[in-house]
Steps between C-alpha positions, in 0.01 A plus 500: 500500500707534823516254780569451863805296595420194701721334750594218250616765249210455268248786433127518547249740326458839649305523813511864588351731764237654259374155396448393872344829593245481222423130575427569863300802422281285296487235789403753756116481462482123525815410674335415843224291321754299295786456741361575854388147566752322300801648688334529841688217680836614379405864605395384852825315546708800393302743731535258788870488463516884484283555791720283711802736433294830525655834475505702175402310189537588132258311269635530154232424240215586749257513206145552596597475869333165544757412763476815709213403727676180594803662673512527872387854611839556671686438176570828295481454128610684194368364171646557155384406150587573145131548411308823588177322421579231756598746766179698453316178606743453796437856610134446491535187711708673763245780531194269517676267739637788706827336517711717727826302470563584126784764483455555128437367154702616202582419138850368493727282291601187686842512347552861632344532838501860623594419868833514691699189579383301801156661527261197551479199744322290226491543127208307360446428136213289374515359138736797415831352406376323190323826386791734490746554208811426708427278796854497636495882510172486699638244738802718559276805570293298749807384683646875498203647688466216743644550844761260648312218661202574285332259257420514128184295451398414142223286351623402153461258221776238488509343155643169413859450401425193281227276364149532369404777733787716376401425137142620571613811689728595212207454247271712709756783546419716189136504599517585870771764439235729359300451821801641700675192638707197409461120529858400431851622572463485876627161612637486856848501368449866398402602849788297644755669272375845605526396869848379443612855380285686740712644781374427847184312402402156609215262432262444792210301353380374161167317469238431248160688517188450302390505219626178350849520658640730237550778760724524800530717813867586535647689792842656503667676806746772476778419741652730755842434331358684186448816716859499632658435165 
């Protein structure tokens, strides 16, 4: 069995695109019912931060489009997702809500975004980073398509570095992997290490959001220096 190399040099079991795609295709019919209320406060916080910036927004992992009606009407949004079944629900939501500010919805790999550099004022990714095979590659792509001065806004699980919570998260990992996400392997140190090597990116905000304090709203800004470099 092959593995994916982690930042500490060890390997984790395969977590590939096909696995994630199939998992979220299965989630599509019940996703809003299961996760709509649970993640609502975090979702609202991320949308509020996005609306303050405005402009052109890329929502990676748009899923069923549950966030789309929450954006300000003057914000232009393009949504991508790995799951065709999820996007079918999102397209239905756009049509039923007559959402005029949606530029498009497309199946796309978060690690290989099909946009030119510096295309968006905001890149939004809700609960995506822990659900892709190579999180650092996805974060690099988010930064690449972000315009100088723009923000990368992510809602993400931040796991424990040590202690009982880390032990529990590691025990749960083989189970939740089949559902399309991870519980462990994403302590803040991993995000910090990516940021250290990410040219022209700086941390703007990091704060806990419900549920249970296991998730964080994190905002990174692409500096003007990055554009000139």
